[in-house]
C-alpha positions in Angstrom: 101.4 -2.8 39.5 99.8 -5.8 41.3 96.3 -7.0 42.0 94.7 -10.2 43.5 95.3 -12.3 46.8 97.8 -11.0 49.5 97.4 -13.4 52.2 101.1 -14.5 52.1 102.2 -11.0 51.2 102.9 -11.8 47.6 101.4 -8.3 46.8 104.0 -6.7 49.0 101.3 -5.1 51.0 102.3 -6.8 54.2 99.7 -9.5 53.9 97.0 -7.2 55.3 94.8 -6.9 52.2 93.8 -8.0 48.7 93.6 -5.8 45.6 90.7 -6.1 43.3 92.1 -3.6 40.7 95.7 -2.6 39.5 97.6 -1.2 42.6 101.0 0.2 42.7 103.6 -1.4 45.1 104.6 1.6 47.1 107.6 -0.1 48.8 109.3 -0.4 45.4 108.6 3.2 44.2 112.3 4.3 44.7 113.6 1.6 42.2 113.5 1.1 38.5 112.2 -2.4 37.7 113.7 -4.3 34.6 111.9 -7.8 35.2 109.2 -9.4 37.3 108.0 -12.8 37.9 105.2 -14.7 40.0 104.0 -18.1 40.8 102.2 -19.5 43.5 101.9 -17.0 46.6 105.3 -15.5 45.6 106.6 -12.5 43.6 109.9 -11.5 42.3 111.4 -8.1 41.1 114.7 -7.1 39.5 115.8 -3.5 39.7 117.9 -1.7 37.3 120.9 -1.9 39.5 120.6 -5.7 39.4 119.0 -6.4 42.8 116.5 -9.0 43.4 113.5 -8.3 45.8 111.1 -11.0 46.7 107.9 -11.0 48.9 105.2 -13.7 49.7 105.5 -17.4 51.0 108.8 -18.6 52.1 107.7 -22.3 51.7 110.6 -24.5 50.4 113.0 -21.6 50.7 111.6 -20.1 47.4 112.4 -16.6 48.6 116.0 -17.2 48.8 116.4 -15.5 52.1 118.0 -18.4 54.1 114.8 -19.3 56.0 111.4 -20.6 55.4 109.3 -17.7 56.8 107.3 -15.4 54.7 108.2 -11.9 53.3 105.1 -9.9 53.7 107.1 -6.9 52.0 109.7 -6.8 49.2 112.8 -8.0 50.7 116.2 -8.2 49.0 117.9 -11.6 48.2 121.3 -10.7 49.9 122.8 -14.1 49.1 123.4 -12.9 45.7 126.2 -10.5 46.9 127.2 -8.1 44.1 125.9 -10.2 41.3 124.0 -8.0 38.9 120.6 -9.8 37.9 118.8 -9.1 34.7 116.2 -11.8 34.6 114.1 -13.8 37.0 111.7 -16.7 36.7 109.6 -18.4 39.5 108.5 -22.1 39.6 105.9 -23.5 41.9 108.5 -23.6 44.7 111.6 -22.4 43.3 113.3 -19.5 41.7 115.9 -19.1 39.0 117.7 -15.9 38.1 120.4 -15.0 35.4 123.1 -12.4 35.8 124.3 -9.7 33.5 127.5 -11.9 32.9 125.3 -15.0 31.9 125.5 -17.0 35.1 122.5 -18.8 36.4 121.5 -19.2 40.2 118.7 -21.1 41.6 117.0 -21.6 45.1 114.0 -23.2 46.7 112.4 -26.5 46.5 114.6 -29.1 45.0 112.9 -32.7 45.4 113.0 -33.5 41.8 116.2 -31.8 41.2 114.5 -28.6 39.9 117.1 -26.4 41.9 119.5 -28.2 39.6 122.0 -28.9 42.4 120.9 -32.1 44.1 117.7 -34.0 44.8 117.4 -32.2 48.2 114.1 -30.9 49.6 115.0 -27.1 50.1 117.8 -24.8 48.8 117.4 -21.7 51.3 119.9 -19.6 49.5 121.1 -18.7 46.0 123.4 -21.3 44.5 125.1 -20.8 41.1 124.7 -23.7 38.5 128.3 -24.2 37.6 127.2 -27.0 35.4 126.0 -24.2 33.0 129.2 -22.2 33.2 130.5 -23.2 29.7 127.4 -22.2 27.8 126.2 -18.8 26.6 122.8 -18.7 28.2 120.5 -15.9 26.8 117.4 -16.5 29.0 115.8 -18.6 31.8 112.4 -20.3 32.4 110.9 -22.0 35.4 107.9 -24.3 35.2 105.8 -25.9 37.9 108.8 -28.1 39.1 111.1 -28.1 36.3 113.5 -25.4 34.8 115.1 -24.6 31.4 117.7 -22.2 29.7 118.0 -21.1 26.2 121.5 -20.5 24.7 122.6 -18.2 22.0 122.9 -21.2 19.7 119.1 -22.1 20.1 119.8 -25.0 22.3 117.4 -25.7 25.1 118.6 -27.2 28.3 116.2 -28.7 30.8 116.2 -30.2 34.4 113.9 -30.8 37.2 110.7 -33.1 37.6 110.2 -35.4 34.6 107.5 -37.7 35.6 105.5 -36.8 32.5 108.4 -36.5 30.1 108.2 -32.6 30.5 111.8 -32.2 29.9 111.7 -33.4 26.5 114.6 -35.9 26.9 112.8 -38.9 25.5 112.5 -40.6 28.9 110.2 -40.5 32.0 112.0 -40.4 35.3 111.3 -38.8 38.9 113.7 -36.0 38.1 116.9 -34.8 36.6 119.2 -32.6 38.8 121.8 -31.9 35.9 120.8 -29.6 33.0 120.6 -31.7 29.9 120.3 -30.6 26.1 117.1 -31.3 24.5 118.5 -33.0 21.3 115.3 -34.3 19.6 114.7 -31.0 17.7 115.4 -30.3 13.9 115.9 -26.5 14.3 116.7 -23.5 16.5 114.8 -22.7 19.6 113.6 -19.1 19.7 111.3 -19.1 22.8 110.0 -21.5 25.3 107.2 -21.8 27.9 107.0 -24.2 30.8 103.8 -25.2 32.5 103.4 -27.3 35.7 103.9 -30.6 33.9 104.6 -29.7 30.2 106.9 -27.6 27.9 106.1 -25.7 24.6 108.6 -24.0 22.4 108.6 -21.6 19.4 111.3 -23.1 16.8 112.8 -22.0 13.6 112.4 -25.1 11.7 115.2 -25.7 9.1 114.3 -27.3 6.0 116.6 -28.9 3.3 116.0 -26.1 0.7 117.1 -23.3 3.3 113.6 -22.2 3.7 112.7 -21.5 7.2 109.8 -20.7 9.1 108.6 -20.4 12.8 105.8 -22.3 14.2 105.0 -23.2 17.7 105.6 -26.9 18.8 104.5 -28.7 21.9 107.4 -30.4 23.2 106.0 -32.8 25.9 102.4 -33.0 27.5 
């Protein structure tokens, strides 16, 4: 169910109206959904069969449909081929998905390297991040202009815009296009959340006496 503004079609109602209360998306009624994501003027949906549907603004190629035009109703991302997707995350202008076999694909705005491929303006169709192929990725995250993945070892890898140190790498740069492990941590990362220009994590802290506890830690701000 969705509600709010639909001027770009982000509610999947063909951009005809807004919704002031929870409204069923009729155009996906025939699909069982397993994951959803949303950000500025865009929505994404993953079906039980592993297909990805997106609607809303196509600026920066964030829909992954091969063009910059909008999608006022849910449209399947055909560029993923037979890849079975299980997870999706939406940044301000880019989208990241994870497949059942733990591969990661990204598309959309990539000015700061947030598409993880090159410091290019727009990536119009899904591109696999082969730089993550050797990792056992368990989940994905998208911030405003940066991205991250978490591995089964509890390691966090980040890339994208870094003008505020939001990647947690101990440096401030315009951006990093290659995923890099955040090494300044003394425990196992359990969960993460990416804001527009900052990152927060939930970490299992390791103590010398084998005691552990979980607490939220703000990486950067």
